matplotlib code that plots the C-alpha trace (Angstrom):
import matplotlib.pyplot as plt

x = [2.0, 0.9, 2.2, 0.0, -1.3, 0.5, -2.0, -2.6, -0.9, -2.1, 0.7, 1.4, 1.1, 4.2, 4.2, 3.5, 6.4, 5.4, 6.6, 8.5, 7.3, 9.6, 11.6, 13.3, 11.2, 11.6, 11.4, 8.4, 10.5, 13.7, 12.5, 15.6, 14.9, 15.6, 16.7, 14.0, 14.4, 12.0, 12.8, 10.2, 11.0, 8.3, 9.7, 9.1, 6.2, 7.6, 8.0, 10.1, 10.8, 13.7, 15.4, 19.1, 19.5, 17.4, 17.0, 13.2, 11.6, 8.2, 7.4, 4.2, 3.0, 3.6, 2.2, 2.9, 1.3, 3.0, 5.0, 7.4, 5.0, 2.3, 4.5, 5.6, 2.0, 0.9, 3.7, 2.6, -1.0, 0.0, 2.1, -1.0, -3.1, -0.7, -0.4, -4.1, -5.3, -8.5, -11.4, -13.8, -16.3, -14.1, -13.3, -14.6, -17.8, -16.4, -14.0, -16.7, -16.0, -19.7, -20.7, -24.4]
y = [-4.0, -6.5, -6.8, -5.8, -8.5, -8.9, -7.9, -10.5, -9.2, -10.4, -11.4, -8.7, -9.8, -9.5, -6.7, -7.7, -7.0, -4.4, -5.3, -2.5, -1.4, -1.7, 1.4, -0.1, -1.6, -3.2, -0.8, -1.2, -0.3, -2.3, -4.9, -4.8, -5.7, -3.2, -0.5, 2.1, 4.3, 6.8, 10.2, 12.4, 16.0, 17.3, 20.8, 21.2, 18.7, 16.6, 12.8, 11.2, 7.6, 7.0, 4.0, 4.2, 1.6, 3.1, 6.6, 6.7, 8.7, 10.0, 12.9, 13.8, 15.9, 14.7, 15.3, 14.1, 10.7, 9.9, 6.7, 5.3, 2.5, 5.2, 7.0, 3.8, 2.6, 5.9, 5.6, 2.1, 3.3, 6.2, 3.8, 1.5, 4.5, 5.4, 1.9, 1.1, 1.3, 3.2, 0.8, 1.1, 2.7, 5.7, 6.5, 9.8, 9.3, 11.5, 8.7, 6.1, 4.1, 4.0, 7.1, 7.9]
z = [54.0, 51.4, 47.9, 45.0, 43.0, 39.7, 37.0, 34.3, 31.3, 28.0, 25.7, 23.1, 19.6, 17.5, 15.1, 11.6, 9.2, 6.7, 3.2, 1.5, -1.9, -4.8, -5.8, -9.0, -11.8, -15.2, -18.3, -20.5, -23.6, -23.2, -20.7, -18.6, -15.0, -12.2, -14.7, -14.0, -10.9, -9.5, -8.0, -6.2, -5.6, -3.2, -3.3, -6.9, -6.9, -9.7, -9.9, -12.6, -13.6, -15.9, -17.4, -17.3, -20.1, -22.9, -21.4, -21.6, -19.0, -17.7, -15.4, -13.6, -10.7, -7.2, -3.8, -0.2, -0.7, -3.9, -3.9, -6.6, -7.5, -8.2, -10.6, -12.4, -12.6, -14.1, -16.7, -17.7, -18.0, -20.3, -22.4, -22.8, -23.8, -26.5, -27.9, -28.0, -31.7, -32.5, -33.0, -36.0, -33.7, -33.0, -36.6, -37.9, -40.0, -42.8, -43.6, -44.5, -47.6, -48.5, -50.4, -51.2]

ax = plt.figure().add_subplot(projection="3d")
ax.plot(x, y, z, "-o")
ax.set_aspect("equal")
plt.show()
């Protein structure tokens, strides 16, 4: 009996290293690096980020695909919404200085 021919094997490409996402962040209030930790409780469907230096925190709803970076980004977005002053276009017309 003859041997089977060795099949030509293509070299397998090495697996790419997946970079892990950050789980600790800098606080937008006190600016301490790595002071904000994120906890996600999928049973209660709550995600919370909290700074252990200045004790600021933010909570939101969570689901199976929620990651710590998502919760932190949402917190930053909410902080920016609160800190944006109203422009002149958004003022109520009843407060105009020009009276007729």
